[in-house]
C-alpha positions as CSV (number, residue, x, y, z in Angstrom):
1,M,-53.7,10.8,-2.9
2,K,-54.2,9.8,0.8
3,I,-54.1,6.0,-0.1
4,R,-50.6,6.7,-2.0
5,I,-49.3,8.4,1.0
6,F,-50.5,5.9,3.4
7,L,-49.2,2.9,1.0
8,L,-45.6,5.0,1.0
9,A,-45.7,5.3,4.9
10,A,-46.4,1.8,5.5
11,L,-43.6,0.7,2.8
12,L,-41.2,2.9,4.7
13,I,-42.1,1.4,8.1
14,M,-41.7,-2.1,6.9
15,V,-38.1,-1.3,5.1
16,S,-37.0,0.4,8.2
17,G,-38.2,-2.3,10.4
18,Y,-36.5,-4.9,8.1
19,S,-33.1,-3.1,8.0
20,G,-33.3,-2.8,11.8
21,H,-33.8,-6.1,12.3
22,S,-31.1,-7.4,9.9
23,Q,-28.5,-4.9,11.7
24,S,-29.4,-6.4,15.1
25,T,-29.1,-9.9,14.0
26,P,-25.5,-10.7,12.4
27,P,-24.9,-13.7,10.3
28,S,-24.2,-17.1,11.7
29,T,-20.6,-18.4,11.8
30,E,-21.8,-21.0,9.1
31,V,-23.1,-18.5,6.8
32,V,-19.9,-16.3,7.2
33,L,-17.6,-19.3,6.5
34,K,-19.6,-20.9,3.7
35,A,-19.3,-17.3,1.8
36,A,-15.8,-17.0,2.7
37,Y,-14.8,-20.6,1.2
38,A,-17.0,-20.1,-1.8
39,Q,-15.1,-16.8,-2.5
40,A,-11.7,-18.5,-1.7
41,S,-12.7,-21.5,-4.0
42,K,-13.4,-19.3,-6.8
43,E,-10.5,-16.8,-6.5
44,H,-8.2,-19.8,-5.8
45,K,-7.1,-18.3,-2.2
46,N,-7.0,-19.4,1.3
47,V,-9.1,-17.9,4.4
48,I,-7.9,-16.0,7.2
49,V,-10.6,-16.1,9.7
50,I,-10.2,-13.5,12.6
51,F,-12.1,-13.5,15.9
52,H,-12.4,-10.0,17.6
53,A,-14.6,-7.7,19.6
54,S,-15.3,-4.1,19.8
55,W,-13.5,-3.8,23.0
56,C,-10.3,-5.2,21.9
57,G,-7.5,-2.6,21.0
58,W,-5.3,-5.0,19.6
59,C,-8.1,-6.3,17.1
60,K,-8.3,-2.6,15.8
61,K,-4.5,-2.6,15.4
62,M,-4.6,-5.9,13.5
63,E,-7.6,-4.2,11.1
64,A,-5.5,-1.2,10.5
65,S,-2.3,-3.4,9.6
66,L,-4.0,-5.3,7.2
67,N,-5.7,-2.3,5.7
68,D,-2.2,-0.4,5.5
69,P,-2.0,0.6,1.6
70,A,1.6,-0.6,1.7
71,I,0.6,-4.3,2.3
72,K,-3.3,-4.6,1.8
73,K,-2.8,-5.8,-1.8
74,S,-0.8,-8.7,-0.9
75,F,-3.4,-10.1,1.5
76,D,-6.4,-9.3,-0.9
77,D,-4.5,-11.2,-3.8
78,N,-3.9,-14.2,-1.6
79,Y,-6.6,-14.4,1.0
80,V,-10.3,-13.9,1.9
81,I,-10.3,-12.3,5.3
82,T,-13.2,-12.6,7.3
83,W,-13.9,-11.3,11.0
84,L,-16.3,-13.2,13.5
85,T,-17.4,-11.2,16.5
86,V,-17.2,-13.2,19.9
87,Q,-16.4,-12.6,23.5
88,E,-18.3,-9.1,23.9
89,N,-18.6,-7.8,27.4
90,T,-22.1,-6.0,27.5
91,P,-25.6,-7.3,27.0
92,E,-25.9,-4.7,24.1
93,M,-22.7,-5.8,22.1
94,K,-23.4,-9.3,22.8
95,K,-26.3,-8.9,20.1
96,T,-23.4,-8.2,17.5
97,E,-21.8,-11.7,18.2
98,N,-21.9,-14.2,15.2
99,P,-24.0,-17.0,16.3
100,G,-21.5,-20.1,16.5
101,G,-18.6,-18.0,16.6
102,M,-17.3,-19.1,20.2
103,E,-18.0,-23.0,19.4
104,F,-16.0,-22.4,16.1
105,M,-13.2,-20.8,18.3
106,T,-13.3,-23.4,20.8
107,K,-13.1,-26.3,18.3
108,Y,-9.6,-24.7,17.3
109,H,-8.4,-24.4,21.0
110,G,-8.9,-20.6,20.9
111,E,-11.5,-19.8,23.6
112,K,-8.8,-19.0,26.1
113,A,-6.4,-17.4,23.8
114,G,-7.4,-13.9,24.0
115,L,-8.0,-11.6,21.2
116,P,-7.3,-11.3,18.1
117,F,-7.2,-15.1,17.4
118,F,-6.8,-15.9,13.8
119,L,-7.1,-19.3,11.8
120,I,-5.9,-19.8,8.4
121,M,-8.2,-22.4,6.2
122,D,-8.1,-23.7,2.8
123,A,-11.1,-23.1,0.5
124,K,-12.4,-26.5,1.7
125,G,-12.3,-25.5,5.6
126,K,-9.1,-27.3,6.5
127,L,-6.9,-25.9,9.0
128,L,-3.6,-24.6,7.7
129,A,-2.2,-22.6,10.7
130,D,-3.4,-20.5,13.4
131,S,-2.2,-17.8,15.7
132,Y,-0.6,-20.2,18.5
133,I,3.3,-20.3,18.5
134,R,4.1,-23.8,19.7
135,P,7.4,-25.4,20.4
136,A,8.8,-27.4,17.4
137,G,7.0,-31.0,17.2
138,V,3.9,-29.9,19.3
139,S,0.6,-30.9,17.6
140,M,-1.7,-28.1,16.3
141,D,-4.2,-29.8,18.7
142,A,-2.4,-28.2,21.6
143,P,-2.7,-24.4,22.6
144,G,0.4,-22.4,22.5
145,D,1.2,-18.5,22.8
146,N,-1.1,-16.6,21.1
147,T,0.3,-14.4,18.4
148,G,-2.8,-12.0,18.4
149,C,-2.1,-8.9,16.4
150,P,1.7,-9.8,15.4
151,S,4.1,-7.2,17.0
152,S,7.1,-8.6,18.8
153,A,9.9,-9.7,16.7
154,K,9.1,-13.4,17.4
155,E,5.3,-12.7,16.5
156,V,6.2,-11.0,13.3
157,A,8.7,-13.6,12.3
158,Y,6.0,-16.3,12.9
159,W,3.2,-14.4,11.1
160,S,5.7,-14.2,8.2
161,D,6.6,-17.6,8.1
162,I,2.9,-18.9,8.0
163,L,2.2,-16.3,5.1
164,K,4.8,-17.6,3.2
165,A,3.7,-21.3,3.8
166,T,0.1,-20.3,2.9
167,S,0.3,-18.0,0.1
168,K,2.2,-16.8,-2.8
169,I,3.5,-13.8,-1.3
170,K,6.9,-13.3,-2.2
171,E,10.0,-12.1,0.0
172,P,9.8,-8.4,-0.8
173,Q,6.3,-8.1,-0.1
174,L,6.9,-10.3,3.1
175,A,9.4,-8.0,4.2
176,L,6.9,-4.9,3.9
177,I,4.5,-7.1,5.9
178,R,7.0,-7.6,8.6
179,E,8.0,-4.0,8.8
180,R,4.4,-3.0,9.2
181,F,3.4,-5.4,11.8
182,G,6.7,-4.5,13.6
183,K,5.3,-1.0,14.1
184,N,2.5,-2.2,16.6
185,D,5.4,-3.1,19.0
186,E,6.4,0.6,19.0
187,P,5.6,2.6,22.0
188,A,2.8,5.5,21.6
189,P,4.4,8.9,21.2
190,A,4.3,10.6,24.5
191,P,1.7,13.3,24.8
192,V,2.9,16.9,23.7
193,P,2.5,18.8,26.9
194,A,0.1,21.9,26.9
195,A,1.9,25.3,26.4
196,V,2.6,27.0,29.6
197,K,0.8,30.4,29.6
198,T,3.4,33.2,30.9
199,S,2.3,36.1,32.7
200,S,2.5,39.5,31.0
201,R,3.1,41.4,34.3
């Protein structure tokens, strides 16, 4: 009986140690992308790679927008969306970065863009679009204005155009996407003042 308890305790320690290790070591960018490309190839989709960080409020808005039930299916049916953690600002959170993420971001001129920064790739890893708005005729090798999480009319129009060019999303769904991302530009509601207590005297 004591041997069984000892073996069970040893097994639990090993499992908890392993899971703790796996949680503190995120997958490399190469592993993340390989899985995304494989899924995209199998499902005949393109890949949206989004660079983000835990401190980034606009990254959270991007995630919330993509997961909005009104538009989520349009993205799920057309893209494999994958996230790479980069540019964390504390030693503890640095451990959550995907190894190779900054190198990959730099390869596509995004290291100074701010977050979120996105790329749209085909299933073979060819760049189709990115989050830079550039003047007409400017090469994709040049940085532009980062769309980030689309919110302004100009950013939302650009986002809609590249989605149309890289997916099978039709105009009625694109209109819903434009409407949802346009809400990101709306000011936050003003806080409601606390009720003023009146004296009963």
